[in-house]
py3Dmol code that shows the C-alpha trace and the ligand (Angstrom):
import py3Dmol

protein = """\
ATOM      1  CA  MET A   1     -61.773  76.226  -5.833  1.00  0.00           C
ATOM      2  CA  GLU A   2     -63.128  73.097  -7.404  1.00  0.00           C
ATOM      3  CA  ILE A   3     -61.223  70.247  -9.214  1.00  0.00           C
ATOM      4  CA  ILE A   4     -63.184  68.648 -12.022  1.00  0.00           C
ATOM      5  CA  ARG A   5     -61.954  65.620 -13.935  1.00  0.00           C
ATOM      6  CA  ALA A   6     -64.867  64.218 -15.704  1.00  0.00           C
ATOM      7  CA  LYS A   7     -65.799  66.188 -18.912  1.00  0.00           C
ATOM      8  CA  SER A   8     -69.585  65.457 -18.387  1.00  0.00           C
ATOM      9  CA  ASP A   9     -69.312  67.067 -14.914  1.00  0.00           C
ATOM     10  CA  MET A  10     -67.415  70.088 -16.539  1.00  0.00           C
ATOM     11  CA  GLN A  11     -70.030  70.643 -19.017  1.00  0.00           C
ATOM     12  CA  ARG A  12     -72.991  70.378 -16.716  1.00  0.00           C
ATOM     13  CA  LYS A  13     -71.240  72.828 -14.403  1.00  0.00           C
ATOM     14  CA  SER A  14     -70.548  75.367 -17.114  1.00  0.00           C
ATOM     15  CA  PHE A  15     -74.094  75.309 -18.522  1.00  0.00           C
ATOM     16  CA  ASN A  16     -75.417  75.949 -14.931  1.00  0.00           C
ATOM     17  CA  TYR A  17     -73.197  79.023 -14.739  1.00  0.00           C
ATOM     18  CA  ILE A  18     -74.411  80.201 -18.252  1.00  0.00           C
ATOM     19  CA  ARG A  19     -78.011  79.652 -16.977  1.00  0.00           C
ATOM     20  CA  ALA A  20     -77.248  81.785 -13.970  1.00  0.00           C
ATOM     21  CA  ASN A  21     -76.045  84.541 -16.319  1.00  0.00           C
ATOM     22  CA  LYS A  22     -72.385  84.284 -15.050  1.00  0.00           C
ATOM     23  CA  THR A  23     -69.586  85.116 -17.551  1.00  0.00           C
ATOM     24  CA  ILE A  24     -66.837  82.482 -17.706  1.00  0.00           C
ATOM     25  CA  GLY A  25     -63.174  83.250 -18.459  1.00  0.00           C
ATOM     26  CA  PHE A  26     -61.193  80.230 -19.704  1.00  0.00           C
ATOM     27  CA  VAL A  27     -57.495  79.523 -19.631  1.00  0.00           C
ATOM     28  CA  PRO A  28     -56.445  76.472 -21.504  1.00  0.00           C
ATOM     29  CA  THR A  29     -53.058  75.147 -20.542  1.00  0.00           C
ATOM     30  CA  MET A  30     -50.833  72.106 -20.401  1.00  0.00           C
ATOM     31  CA  GLY A  31     -49.955  72.876 -16.824  1.00  0.00           C
ATOM     32  CA  PHE A  32     -46.505  73.084 -14.947  1.00  0.00           C
ATOM     33  CA  PHE A  33     -47.557  76.714 -14.282  1.00  0.00           C
ATOM     34  CA  HIS A  34     -45.249  79.690 -14.290  1.00  0.00           C
ATOM     35  CA  GLU A  35     -46.137  83.425 -14.175  1.00  0.00           C
ATOM     36  CA  GLY A  36     -47.099  83.378 -17.896  1.00  0.00           C
ATOM     37  CA  HIS A  37     -49.941  81.123 -17.049  1.00  0.00           C
ATOM     38  CA  LEU A  38     -50.779  82.922 -13.815  1.00  0.00           C
ATOM     39  CA  ALA A  39     -51.017  86.294 -15.572  1.00  0.00           C
ATOM     40  CA  LEU A  40     -53.624  84.957 -17.982  1.00  0.00           C
ATOM     41  CA  MET A  41     -55.643  83.638 -14.899  1.00  0.00           C
ATOM     42  CA  GLU A  42     -55.268  86.878 -13.052  1.00  0.00           C
ATOM     43  CA  GLN A  43     -56.584  88.923 -15.984  1.00  0.00           C
ATOM     44  CA  ALA A  44     -59.435  86.347 -16.471  1.00  0.00           C
ATOM     45  CA  LYS A  45     -60.399  86.935 -12.845  1.00  0.00           C
ATOM     46  CA  ARG A  46     -60.573  90.721 -13.377  1.00  0.00           C
ATOM     47  CA  ASP A  47     -62.780  90.384 -16.606  1.00  0.00           C
ATOM     48  CA  ASN A  48     -65.294  87.539 -15.645  1.00  0.00           C
ATOM     49  CA  ASP A  49     -67.596  86.251 -12.905  1.00  0.00           C
ATOM     50  CA  LEU A  50     -65.789  82.960 -13.009  1.00  0.00           C
ATOM     51  CA  VAL A  51     -62.352  81.486 -14.147  1.00  0.00           C
ATOM     52  CA  ILE A  52     -61.952  77.946 -15.424  1.00  0.00           C
ATOM     53  CA  THR A  53     -58.415  76.748 -16.193  1.00  0.00           C
ATOM     54  CA  SER A  54     -57.758  73.346 -17.791  1.00  0.00           C
ATOM     55  CA  ILE A  55     -54.606  71.189 -17.461  1.00  0.00           C
ATOM     56  CA  PHE A  56     -54.382  68.782 -20.352  1.00  0.00           C
ATOM     57  CA  VAL A  57     -51.234  67.800 -22.012  1.00  0.00           C
ATOM     58  CA  ASN A  58     -53.069  66.919 -25.290  1.00  0.00           C
ATOM     59  CA  PRO A  59     -51.502  63.917 -27.070  1.00  0.00           C
ATOM     60  CA  LEU A  60     -53.167  64.939 -30.293  1.00  0.00           C
ATOM     61  CA  GLN A  61     -50.780  67.966 -30.768  1.00  0.00           C
ATOM     62  CA  PHE A  62     -47.462  66.089 -30.183  1.00  0.00           C
ATOM     63  CA  GLY A  63     -45.564  64.484 -33.062  1.00  0.00           C
ATOM     64  CA  PRO A  64     -44.247  60.879 -32.622  1.00  0.00           C
ATOM     65  CA  ASN A  65     -40.745  62.255 -32.037  1.00  0.00           C
ATOM     66  CA  GLU A  66     -41.745  65.119 -29.593  1.00  0.00           C
ATOM     67  CA  ASP A  67     -41.759  65.575 -25.861  1.00  0.00           C
ATOM     68  CA  TYR A  68     -45.195  64.253 -24.876  1.00  0.00           C
ATOM     69  CA  GLU A  69     -43.720  61.765 -22.332  1.00  0.00           C
ATOM     70  CA  ARG A  70     -41.091  64.196 -21.141  1.00  0.00           C
ATOM     71  CA  TYR A  71     -43.367  67.230 -20.920  1.00  0.00           C
ATOM     72  CA  PRO A  72     -43.009  68.418 -17.361  1.00  0.00           C
ATOM     73  CA  ARG A  73     -45.938  67.865 -14.939  1.00  0.00           C
ATOM     74  CA  ASN A  74     -46.824  68.991 -11.345  1.00  0.00           C
ATOM     75  CA  GLU A  75     -50.548  68.782 -10.799  1.00  0.00           C
ATOM     76  CA  GLU A  76     -50.440  69.306  -6.980  1.00  0.00           C
ATOM     77  CA  ASN A  77     -48.294  72.483  -7.365  1.00  0.00           C
ATOM     78  CA  ASP A  78     -50.334  73.721 -10.251  1.00  0.00           C
ATOM     79  CA  ILE A  79     -53.616  73.329  -8.175  1.00  0.00           C
ATOM     80  CA  ALA A  80     -52.080  75.525  -5.371  1.00  0.00           C
ATOM     81  CA  LEU A  81     -51.050  78.139  -7.777  1.00  0.00           C
ATOM     82  CA  ALA A  82     -54.271  78.204  -9.625  1.00  0.00           C
ATOM     83  CA  GLU A  83     -56.125  78.699  -6.329  1.00  0.00           C
ATOM     84  CA  LYS A  84     -53.903  81.689  -5.448  1.00  0.00           C
ATOM     85  CA  ALA A  85     -54.358  83.146  -8.787  1.00  0.00           C
ATOM     86  CA  GLY A  86     -58.188  83.240  -8.000  1.00  0.00           C
ATOM     87  CA  VAL A  87     -59.203  80.386 -10.346  1.00  0.00           C
ATOM     88  CA  ASP A  88     -62.691  78.868  -9.569  1.00  0.00           C
ATOM     89  CA  ILE A  89     -62.381  75.626 -11.388  1.00  0.00           C
ATOM     90  CA  VAL A  90     -59.467  73.589 -12.432  1.00  0.00           C
ATOM     91  CA  PHE A  91     -60.553  71.060 -15.137  1.00  0.00           C
ATOM     92  CA  ILE A  92     -58.128  68.140 -15.408  1.00  0.00           C
ATOM     93  CA  PRO A  93     -59.492  65.720 -17.919  1.00  0.00           C
ATOM     94  CA  ASP A  94     -57.917  62.400 -18.677  1.00  0.00           C
ATOM     95  CA  ALA A  95     -56.801  61.399 -22.296  1.00  0.00           C
ATOM     96  CA  LYS A  96     -59.106  58.534 -22.163  1.00  0.00           C
ATOM     97  CA  ASP A  97     -62.225  60.624 -21.292  1.00  0.00           C
ATOM     98  CA  MET A  98     -61.231  63.349 -23.845  1.00  0.00           C
ATOM     99  CA  TYR A  99     -60.570  60.839 -26.603  1.00  0.00           C
ATOM    100  CA  PRO A 100     -62.538  57.696 -25.645  1.00  0.00           C
ATOM    101  CA  THR A 101     -62.771  56.358 -29.175  1.00  0.00           C
ATOM    102  CA  LYS A 102     -60.731  56.986 -32.452  1.00  0.00           C
ATOM    103  CA  MET A 103     -61.527  60.527 -33.653  1.00  0.00           C
ATOM    104  CA  LEU A 104     -63.680  60.207 -36.765  1.00  0.00           C
ATOM    105  CA  ILE A 105     -63.731  63.985 -37.317  1.00  0.00           C
ATOM    106  CA  SER A 106     -60.429  65.765 -37.986  1.00  0.00           C
ATOM    107  CA  MET A 107     -59.881  69.515 -38.203  1.00  0.00           C
ATOM    108  CA  ALA A 108     -57.952  71.267 -41.006  1.00  0.00           C
ATOM    109  CA  ILE A 109     -56.741  74.739 -41.631  1.00  0.00           C
ATOM    110  CA  GLU A 110     -55.773  76.190 -44.991  1.00  0.00           C
ATOM    111  CA  GLU A 111     -53.513  78.882 -44.045  1.00  0.00           C
ATOM    112  CA  ARG A 112     -51.375  80.177 -41.198  1.00  0.00           C
ATOM    113  CA  ILE A 113     -49.857  76.750 -40.721  1.00  0.00           C
ATOM    114  CA  ASN A 114     -47.313  76.144 -43.447  1.00  0.00           C
ATOM    115  CA  VAL A 115     -44.802  78.583 -41.909  1.00  0.00           C
ATOM    116  CA  LEU A 116     -43.151  78.740 -38.501  1.00  0.00           C
ATOM    117  CA  CYS A 117     -43.922  75.789 -36.088  1.00  0.00           C
ATOM    118  CA  GLY A 118     -46.457  74.505 -38.448  1.00  0.00           C
ATOM    119  CA  ARG A 119     -43.672  73.707 -41.035  1.00  0.00           C
ATOM    120  CA  THR A 120     -41.989  71.183 -38.722  1.00  0.00           C
ATOM    121  CA  ARG A 121     -44.640  70.208 -36.351  1.00  0.00           C
ATOM    122  CA  SER A 122     -46.776  68.437 -38.817  1.00  0.00           C
ATOM    123  CA  GLY A 123     -50.395  67.934 -37.234  1.00  0.00           C
ATOM    124  CA  HIS A 124     -49.725  70.114 -34.216  1.00  0.00           C
ATOM    125  CA  PHE A 125     -52.156  72.999 -35.008  1.00  0.00           C
ATOM    126  CA  GLU A 126     -54.786  70.528 -36.123  1.00  0.00           C
ATOM    127  CA  GLY A 127     -54.409  68.829 -32.666  1.00  0.00           C
ATOM    128  CA  VAL A 128     -54.678  72.310 -30.933  1.00  0.00           C
ATOM    129  CA  LEU A 129     -57.798  73.138 -32.932  1.00  0.00           C
ATOM    130  CA  THR A 130     -59.463  69.922 -32.057  1.00  0.00           C
ATOM    131  CA  VAL A 131     -58.681  70.047 -28.408  1.00  0.00           C
ATOM    132  CA  LEU A 132     -59.827  73.703 -28.077  1.00  0.00           C
ATOM    133  CA  SER A 133     -62.969  73.093 -29.938  1.00  0.00           C
ATOM    134  CA  LYS A 134     -63.787  70.308 -27.387  1.00  0.00           C
ATOM    135  CA  LEU A 135     -62.682  72.505 -24.493  1.00  0.00           C
ATOM    136  CA  PHE A 136     -64.760  75.411 -25.575  1.00  0.00           C
ATOM    137  CA  HIS A 137     -67.827  73.224 -25.837  1.00  0.00           C
ATOM    138  CA  LEU A 138     -67.123  71.791 -22.264  1.00  0.00           C
ATOM    139  CA  THR A 139     -66.366  75.029 -20.577  1.00  0.00           C
ATOM    140  CA  GLN A 140     -68.690  77.611 -22.333  1.00  0.00           C
ATOM    141  CA  PRO A 141     -66.362  80.614 -22.071  1.00  0.00           C
ATOM    142  CA  SER A 142     -67.324  84.152 -23.132  1.00  0.00           C
ATOM    143  CA  LYS A 143     -63.610  85.014 -23.189  1.00  0.00           C
ATOM    144  CA  ALA A 144     -60.543  82.743 -23.631  1.00  0.00           C
ATOM    145  CA  TYR A 145     -56.944  83.872 -22.759  1.00  0.00           C
ATOM    146  CA  PHE A 146     -53.735  82.948 -24.537  1.00  0.00           C
ATOM    147  CA  GLY A 147     -50.199  84.177 -24.381  1.00  0.00           C
ATOM    148  CA  MET A 148     -48.464  85.982 -27.274  1.00  0.00           C
ATOM    149  CA  LYS A 149     -45.514  83.671 -26.725  1.00  0.00           C
ATOM    150  CA  ASP A 150     -47.532  81.243 -28.782  1.00  0.00           C
ATOM    151  CA  ALA A 151     -48.361  83.808 -31.473  1.00  0.00           C
ATOM    152  CA  GLN A 152     -48.967  81.193 -34.362  1.00  0.00           C
ATOM    153  CA  GLN A 153     -51.368  79.501 -32.044  1.00  0.00           C
ATOM    154  CA  ILE A 154     -53.271  82.797 -31.470  1.00  0.00           C
ATOM    155  CA  ALA A 155     -53.506  83.306 -35.288  1.00  0.00           C
ATOM    156  CA  VAL A 156     -55.004  79.782 -35.701  1.00  0.00           C
ATOM    157  CA  VAL A 157     -57.279  80.142 -32.675  1.00  0.00           C
ATOM    158  CA  ASP A 158     -58.462  83.410 -34.088  1.00  0.00           C
ATOM    159  CA  ALA A 159     -59.357  81.642 -37.501  1.00  0.00           C
ATOM    160  CA  LEU A 160     -61.195  78.800 -35.552  1.00  0.00           C
ATOM    161  CA  ILE A 161     -63.361  81.235 -33.628  1.00  0.00           C
ATOM    162  CA  LYS A 162     -64.195  83.367 -36.607  1.00  0.00           C
ATOM    163  CA  ASP A 163     -64.737  80.551 -39.171  1.00  0.00           C
ATOM    164  CA  LEU A 164     -66.795  78.338 -36.787  1.00  0.00           C
ATOM    165  CA  ASP A 165     -68.567  81.181 -35.066  1.00  0.00           C
ATOM    166  CA  PHE A 166     -67.465  80.234 -31.513  1.00  0.00           C
ATOM    167  CA  PRO A 167     -69.129  82.718 -29.204  1.00  0.00           C
ATOM    168  CA  VAL A 168     -65.860  83.333 -27.536  1.00  0.00           C
ATOM    169  CA  ASP A 169     -63.640  86.559 -27.484  1.00  0.00           C
ATOM    170  CA  LEU A 170     -59.953  85.745 -27.877  1.00  0.00           C
ATOM    171  CA  ILE A 171     -57.788  87.747 -25.413  1.00  0.00           C
ATOM    172  CA  ALA A 172     -54.061  87.589 -26.214  1.00  0.00           C
ATOM    173  CA  LEU A 173     -51.756  88.848 -23.516  1.00  0.00           C
ATOM    174  CA  PRO A 174     -48.055  89.740 -23.425  1.00  0.00           C
ATOM    175  CA  THR A 175     -45.163  87.262 -23.151  1.00  0.00           C
ATOM    176  CA  ILE A 176     -43.921  87.177 -19.553  1.00  0.00           C
ATOM    177  CA  ARG A 177     -40.145  87.025 -19.370  1.00  0.00           C
ATOM    178  CA  GLU A 178     -37.494  86.042 -16.881  1.00  0.00           C
ATOM    179  CA  ASN A 179     -35.266  89.051 -15.575  1.00  0.00           C
ATOM    180  CA  ASP A 180     -32.709  88.367 -18.410  1.00  0.00           C
ATOM    181  CA  GLY A 181     -35.505  88.391 -21.164  1.00  0.00           C
ATOM    182  CA  LEU A 182     -35.909  84.587 -21.689  1.00  0.00           C
ATOM    183  CA  ALA A 183     -39.567  83.975 -22.293  1.00  0.00           C
ATOM    184  CA  LYS A 184     -41.000  81.826 -19.470  1.00  0.00           C
ATOM    185  CA  SER A 185     -41.768  78.318 -20.620  1.00  0.00           C
ATOM    186  CA  SER A 186     -42.672  75.128 -18.875  1.00  0.00           C
ATOM    187  CA  ARG A 187     -39.968  73.460 -21.147  1.00  0.00           C
ATOM    188  CA  ASN A 188     -37.195  75.867 -19.612  1.00  0.00           C
ATOM    189  CA  VAL A 189     -36.603  73.255 -16.956  1.00  0.00           C
ATOM    190  CA  ASN A 190     -35.234  70.827 -19.674  1.00  0.00           C
ATOM    191  CA  LEU A 191     -32.446  73.262 -20.309  1.00  0.00           C
ATOM    192  CA  ASP A 192     -29.058  72.446 -18.859  1.00  0.00           C
ATOM    193  CA  GLU A 193     -27.077  75.257 -17.179  1.00  0.00           C
ATOM    194  CA  ASN A 194     -25.251  76.199 -20.350  1.00  0.00           C
ATOM    195  CA  GLU A 195     -28.147  76.094 -22.595  1.00  0.00           C
ATOM    196  CA  ARG A 196     -30.126  78.312 -19.996  1.00  0.00           C
ATOM    197  CA  GLU A 197     -27.505  80.945 -20.341  1.00  0.00           C
ATOM    198  CA  GLU A 198     -27.587  80.678 -24.144  1.00  0.00           C
ATOM    199  CA  ALA A 199     -31.199  80.764 -24.341  1.00  0.00           C
ATOM    200  CA  VAL A 200     -31.591  84.438 -23.627  1.00  0.00           C
ATOM    201  CA  PHE A 201     -30.036  85.016 -27.083  1.00  0.00           C
ATOM    202  CA  LEU A 202     -33.299  84.145 -28.690  1.00  0.00           C
ATOM    203  CA  TYR A 203     -34.861  87.183 -27.283  1.00  0.00           C
ATOM    204  CA  LYS A 204     -31.630  89.287 -27.626  1.00  0.00           C
ATOM    205  CA  ALA A 205     -31.429  88.482 -31.286  1.00  0.00           C
ATOM    206  CA  LEU A 206     -35.156  89.204 -31.951  1.00  0.00           C
ATOM    207  CA  GLN A 207     -34.730  92.496 -30.134  1.00  0.00           C
ATOM    208  CA  TYR A 208     -31.738  93.265 -32.232  1.00  0.00           C
ATOM    209  CA  GLY A 209     -33.781  92.497 -35.397  1.00  0.00           C
ATOM    210  CA  ARG A 210     -36.579  94.847 -34.202  1.00  0.00           C
ATOM    211  CA  GLU A 211     -34.041  97.615 -33.567  1.00  0.00           C
ATOM    212  CA  LEU A 212     -32.833  97.391 -37.142  1.00  0.00           C
ATOM    213  CA  VAL A 213     -36.584  98.022 -38.189  1.00  0.00           C
ATOM    214  CA  VAL A 214     -36.594 101.033 -35.804  1.00  0.00           C
ATOM    215  CA  ASP A 215     -33.356 102.235 -37.494  1.00  0.00           C
ATOM    216  CA  GLY A 216     -34.900 102.168 -40.837  1.00  0.00           C
ATOM    217  CA  GLU A 217     -34.141  98.566 -42.129  1.00  0.00           C
ATOM    218  CA  LYS A 218     -37.203  97.349 -44.158  1.00  0.00           C
ATOM    219  CA  ASN A 219     -35.693  94.207 -45.876  1.00  0.00           C
ATOM    220  CA  PRO A 220     -36.923  90.925 -44.170  1.00  0.00           C
ATOM    221  CA  ALA A 221     -34.149  88.863 -45.514  1.00  0.00           C
ATOM    222  CA  ILE A 222     -31.400  91.184 -44.122  1.00  0.00           C
ATOM    223  CA  ILE A 223     -33.247  91.306 -40.604  1.00  0.00           C
ATOM    224  CA  VAL A 224     -33.715  87.410 -40.673  1.00  0.00           C
ATOM    225  CA  LYS A 225     -30.021  86.879 -41.561  1.00  0.00           C
ATOM    226  CA  GLU A 226     -28.755  89.096 -38.824  1.00  0.00           C
ATOM    227  CA  VAL A 227     -31.043  87.454 -36.161  1.00  0.00           C
ATOM    228  CA  MET A 228     -29.956  83.892 -37.446  1.00  0.00           C
ATOM    229  CA  ASP A 229     -26.165  85.067 -37.078  1.00  0.00           C
ATOM    230  CA  ILE A 230     -26.602  86.026 -33.514  1.00  0.00           C
ATOM    231  CA  ILE A 231     -28.494  82.833 -32.493  1.00  0.00           C
ATOM    232  CA  ASP A 232     -25.923  80.716 -34.376  1.00  0.00           C
ATOM    233  CA  LYS A 233     -22.925  82.378 -32.882  1.00  0.00           C
ATOM    234  CA  GLN A 234     -24.256  82.667 -29.411  1.00  0.00           C
ATOM    235  CA  THR A 235     -25.850  79.292 -28.769  1.00  0.00           C
ATOM    236  CA  ASN A 236     -25.133  75.548 -29.486  1.00  0.00           C
ATOM    237  CA  GLY A 237     -28.792  75.045 -30.306  1.00  0.00           C
ATOM    238  CA  THR A 238     -29.980  74.115 -33.798  1.00  0.00           C
ATOM    239  CA  ILE A 239     -32.057  76.809 -35.472  1.00  0.00           C
ATOM    240  CA  ASP A 240     -35.479  75.397 -36.556  1.00  0.00           C
ATOM    241  CA  TYR A 241     -36.515  78.799 -38.115  1.00  0.00           C
ATOM    242  CA  VAL A 242     -36.180  82.448 -37.967  1.00  0.00           C
ATOM    243  CA  GLU A 243     -38.994  84.074 -39.991  1.00  0.00           C
ATOM    244  CA  LEU A 244     -40.490  87.412 -40.556  1.00  0.00           C
ATOM    245  CA  LEU A 245     -44.123  87.412 -41.654  1.00  0.00           C
ATOM    246  CA  SER A 246     -47.246  89.566 -41.713  1.00  0.00           C
ATOM    247  CA  TYR A 247     -49.318  89.205 -38.506  1.00  0.00           C
ATOM    248  CA  PRO A 248     -51.882  87.630 -38.001  1.00  0.00           C
ATOM    249  CA  ALA A 249     -52.099  86.356 -41.583  1.00  0.00           C
ATOM    250  CA  LEU A 250     -48.611  84.848 -41.440  1.00  0.00           C
ATOM    251  CA  GLN A 251     -47.837  85.625 -45.146  1.00  0.00           C
ATOM    252  CA  PRO A 252     -44.334  86.455 -46.567  1.00  0.00           C
ATOM    253  CA  VAL A 253     -43.708  90.125 -46.894  1.00  0.00           C
ATOM    254  CA  SER A 254     -41.176  91.699 -49.148  1.00  0.00           C
ATOM    255  CA  LEU A 255     -41.055  94.864 -47.045  1.00  0.00           C
ATOM    256  CA  VAL A 256     -41.608  95.526 -43.422  1.00  0.00           C
ATOM    257  CA  ASP A 257     -44.532  98.005 -44.244  1.00  0.00           C
ATOM    258  CA  GLN A 258     -47.280  96.433 -41.996  1.00  0.00           C
ATOM    259  CA  GLN A 259     -47.584  94.792 -38.611  1.00  0.00           C
ATOM    260  CA  VAL A 260     -45.315  91.804 -38.615  1.00  0.00           C
ATOM    261  CA  ILE A 261     -43.985  88.878 -36.411  1.00  0.00           C
ATOM    262  CA  LEU A 262     -40.353  88.084 -36.130  1.00  0.00           C
ATOM    263  CA  ALA A 263     -40.175  84.670 -34.704  1.00  0.00           C
ATOM    264  CA  THR A 264     -37.728  81.978 -33.998  1.00  0.00           C
ATOM    265  CA  ALA A 265     -37.644  78.309 -32.780  1.00  0.00           C
ATOM    266  CA  VAL A 266     -34.354  76.686 -31.574  1.00  0.00           C
ATOM    267  CA  LYS A 267     -33.740  73.032 -30.504  1.00  0.00           C
ATOM    268  CA  PHE A 268     -31.556  72.471 -27.560  1.00  0.00           C
ATOM    269  CA  LYS A 269     -30.815  68.959 -26.415  1.00  0.00           C
ATOM    270  CA  GLN A 270     -33.936  68.400 -24.443  1.00  0.00           C
ATOM    271  CA  ALA A 271     -36.057  71.336 -25.282  1.00  0.00           C
ATOM    272  CA  ARG A 272     -37.209  73.205 -28.221  1.00  0.00           C
ATOM    273  CA  LEU A 273     -37.732  76.809 -27.339  1.00  0.00           C
ATOM    274  CA  ILE A 274     -39.804  79.447 -29.246  1.00  0.00           C
ATOM    275  CA  ASP A 275     -40.010  83.206 -29.034  1.00  0.00           C
ATOM    276  CA  ASN A 276     -41.411  86.141 -31.069  1.00  0.00           C
ATOM    277  CA  LEU A 277     -41.918  89.866 -31.284  1.00  0.00           C
ATOM    278  CA  ILE A 278     -44.720  91.465 -32.998  1.00  0.00           C
ATOM    279  CA  PHE A 279     -44.326  95.032 -34.244  1.00  0.00           C
ATOM    280  CA  ASP A 280     -45.430  97.700 -36.554  1.00  0.00           C
ATOM    281  CA  LYS A 281     -43.619  98.971 -39.711  1.00  0.00           C
ATOM    282  CA  ASN A 282     -41.767 101.434 -37.425  1.00  0.00           C
ATOM    283  CA  GLY A 283     -40.569  98.604 -35.067  1.00  0.00           C
ATOM    284  CA  SER A 284     -42.989  99.584 -32.251  1.00  0.00           C
ATOM    285  CA  LEU A 285     -43.889  96.626 -30.254  1.00  0.00           C
ATOM    286  CA  VAL A 286     -47.541  95.138 -30.122  1.00  0.00           C
ATOM    287  CA  LYS A 287     -47.791  93.656 -26.632  1.00  0.00           C
ATOM    288  CA  ARG A 288     -51.463  92.702 -26.606  1.00  0.00           C
ATOM    289  CA  ILE A 289     -54.150  91.759 -29.183  1.00  0.00           C
ATOM    290  CA  GLU A 290     -57.805  91.910 -28.397  1.00  0.00           C
TER     291      GLU A 290
END
"""
ligand_1 = """\
23
LIG
P -49.063 75.972 -22.307
O -49.352 75.407 -20.927
O -47.522 76.022 -22.682
O -49.814 75.198 -23.419
O -49.460 77.384 -22.296
C -50.824 77.878 -21.936
C -51.046 79.283 -22.231
O -50.055 80.039 -21.578
C -50.826 79.588 -23.664
O -51.875 80.423 -24.078
C -49.491 80.192 -23.793
O -49.337 81.034 -24.829
C -49.421 80.822 -22.470
N -47.944 81.101 -22.199
C -47.022 80.246 -21.923
N -45.840 80.899 -21.788
C -46.229 82.235 -21.679
C -45.455 83.347 -21.155
N -44.035 83.254 -21.097
N -46.093 84.629 -21.100
C -47.353 84.620 -21.363
N -48.188 83.640 -21.632
C -47.551 82.396 -21.729
"""
view = py3Dmol.view(width=600, height=400)
view.addModel(protein, "pdb")
view.setStyle({"model": 0}, {"cartoon": {"style": "trace"}})
view.addModel(ligand_1, "xyz")
view.setStyle({"model": 1}, {"stick": {}})
view.zoomTo()
view.show()
């Protein structure tokens, strides 16, 4: 396994692979790996000749009051885990190399961002679009792998790839969870003991909401209220949102009569957690999108 830090080296290397007719699977990350990241790398290994994963805590996608400084990092451990998962190249660029000068180009997206995390994380998805465009140019992937935990990100990247004709297939894989159901997240280490116990109620509440649909409830407002009530009663976190929207268009629906996402974000003292379920009009889970 090779570690590459300079973006010029990364791009030269990936062009060499393309010229040699190798397919590249790419897993962009912010590091501090857990099984969610590793599952993406392992799938990329099965599907492609070569796997590149990037570790880059992208300053552009963090707001001024967010956790850029506090975001957990452990490069040495990540490198060991990536090697075990079969990664061929870990690309670890420096912020100064990624953004050597003030960006004169900015990216904007018209839809899919004025809801869910986009509502409060102003500029976040624009930062994601910018860094992914750069990373796609640097790593030349034929397939890029993302986790459904970040379902709004997938909807936004889907638009990026289609609108700008990136020659990349987006592969979205299921959310990997702890035994009690909490979605694995690098940010879970910033929960205290009580919060860790409470955090499972994000998933439990979403599951309850989905069960309401299985049992025939079609009214989004009722489902959202029930989910909110559970999170409110069972945790000391502050609910940022609970929303039920069409997926991947992320538009409000008046009835659950199509594929939808039921998603939540909850702020604990040192960590803001997100989770979601995507299901059809009968409440059957969609675990994977390709
Ligand atoms: P991050 O390092 O948090 O930016 O995540 C890198 C990639 O891993 C993103 O595509 C995430 O959606 C994905 N990911 C994060 N947590 C999970 C999880 N629990 N299950 C599956 N994928 C995940």
